[in-house]
C-alpha positions in Angstrom: -213.4 80.3 84.6 -211.5 77.6 83.8 -212.2 73.8 85.1 -209.5 71.9 87.2 -209.1 69.9 83.9 -208.4 73.0 82.2 -205.6 74.6 84.7 -204.0 71.1 84.4 -203.8 70.7 80.6 -202.6 74.1 80.5 -199.7 73.8 82.8 -198.6 70.2 81.1 -198.8 71.9 78.1 -196.4 74.7 79.1 -194.0 72.7 81.2 -194.2 69.0 79.9 -191.3 67.2 81.3 -191.1 69.4 84.1 -194.7 67.9 85.5 -194.3 65.0 87.7 -198.3 64.5 88.2 -201.5 66.2 88.3 -205.0 65.6 90.0 -208.2 67.0 91.1 -208.0 66.5 94.7 -211.1 67.3 96.9 -212.5 69.8 93.9 -208.7 71.6 94.2 -206.5 71.0 91.0 -203.1 69.7 92.0 -199.5 69.6 90.3 -196.3 68.3 91.6 -193.3 69.9 89.5 -189.5 69.7 89.5 -188.2 72.8 91.8 -186.4 74.2 88.9 -189.4 75.5 87.1 -191.3 77.1 90.0 -190.9 80.5 89.9 -191.8 80.4 86.1 -194.2 78.3 86.4 -195.9 80.4 89.2 -195.2 83.2 87.2 -197.5 81.8 84.7 -200.2 80.8 86.8 -200.1 84.5 88.3 -200.1 86.1 84.7 -202.0 84.3 82.3 -205.5 86.0 81.8 -207.4 82.4 81.7 -206.0 81.5 85.5 -205.2 84.8 86.7 -203.6 83.4 90.3 -202.8 86.5 92.3 -203.1 85.4 95.5 -200.7 83.4 97.4 -203.0 81.8 100.3 -200.2 79.9 101.9 -196.6 78.5 101.4 -195.8 75.4 103.6 -192.8 72.6 103.6 -193.6 68.9 103.9 -191.0 66.2 104.6 -192.2 63.0 103.4 -189.4 60.8 105.3 -190.7 57.0 104.6 -193.9 58.6 102.9 -192.6 57.8 99.3 -192.7 61.3 97.8 -190.8 62.1 94.5 -188.1 63.6 97.0 -187.8 63.9 100.8 -189.1 67.2 100.8 -191.6 69.5 99.2 -192.7 73.1 99.2 -196.3 73.6 98.7 -197.9 76.9 97.2 -201.5 77.3 97.7 -203.0 79.9 95.1 -206.3 81.5 94.3 -207.4 83.3 91.5 -210.0 86.5 93.0 -211.2 87.2 89.7 -212.0 83.5 88.6 -212.8 82.2 92.0 -210.6 78.8 91.4 -207.7 77.6 93.5 -204.4 75.5 92.5 -202.1 73.5 95.0 -198.3 73.6 93.9 -195.9 70.9 95.0 -192.4 71.4 94.2 -190.0 68.4 95.2 -186.8 69.5 96.5 -184.0 66.6 97.7 -182.3 65.9 100.9 -178.8 66.4 99.4 -179.6 69.9 98.2 -182.7 71.2 100.4 -182.7 74.7 98.2 -185.2 76.1 95.9 -185.9 79.5 94.2 -187.6 82.1 96.1 -190.8 83.7 95.0 -191.0 86.9 96.8 -190.7 88.7 93.4 -193.7 87.7 92.6 -195.8 87.6 96.4 -193.8 89.7 98.9 -196.2 87.7 101.5 -193.8 84.5 100.7 -191.1 86.8 102.7 -192.0 85.0 106.1 -193.5 81.9 105.0 -190.3 81.0 103.0 -188.3 81.8 106.5 -190.5 79.5 108.2 -190.2 76.9 106.0 -186.2 77.5 106.1 -186.3 77.1 109.7 -188.4 74.5 110.4 -187.3 72.0 107.9 -184.0 73.8 106.3 -185.1 74.5 102.9 -182.9 77.6 101.9 -184.7 79.4 99.7 -182.1 81.0 96.5 -182.5 84.9 96.4 -184.5 85.6 99.5 -184.1 88.7 100.6 -183.8 87.8 104.5 -182.9 84.1 104.7 -182.7 83.8 108.5 -184.7 82.0 111.2 -188.1 83.5 112.4 -189.2 81.2 115.0 -186.1 79.5 116.4 -183.4 81.2 118.2 -180.2 81.9 115.9 -178.3 79.2 118.2 -180.8 76.8 117.8 -179.5 73.4 116.1 -181.6 71.5 113.7 -184.8 71.8 112.1 -187.8 71.1 114.4 -190.8 69.6 111.7 -188.3 67.2 110.3 -189.5 63.8 110.7 -186.3 62.9 111.9 -185.9 65.6 114.5 -186.1 63.7 118.1 -189.3 63.9 119.5 -188.4 64.8 123.1 -185.9 67.9 121.6 -182.1 68.0 121.9 -181.6 69.3 125.6 -183.0 73.0 125.6 -185.6 71.8 127.9 -183.4 71.0 130.5 -181.9 74.2 130.2 -185.1 76.2 131.5 -185.5 77.4 135.2 -188.2 74.9 136.8 -191.5 77.2 137.1 -193.5 75.8 140.2 -196.9 76.7 139.1 -198.7 75.6 142.2 -197.0 78.7 144.5 -197.0 80.9 141.4 -200.7 80.8 142.2 
């Protein structure tokens, strides 16, 4: 089993300048990379026998508005190796003016719905995704609710719903 430092060293050696930052955070290897290498990096992590990250545990989005990320958005991948019992967190940074990144559904079918959720909630599109459409919000919904600049009170949808008198309904 590779240590976190060995995992990060292999990544740095293979991907060089595409690696923005590495750390050993809370006992888990963590790496931040440019978005253009995400498919190659995740494929390497999955197929290298010393790493064997064969399980995509989670895929989510992050909005770094006013938090000082490398770009405004990131797509975060949490991987686990069933064989070696180790984990890695990969962040791929995505710019606000071109919020798109390559899909990893070819590597893990489980990425399908998670990528759709990131698309719906943050507006980050996934190139080559087999079904890039909203998954949580209605098709006619305007905006992306988990973006930090989305209005806290919503954008008027609540006012159009019929009011329910909860006391008389009981």
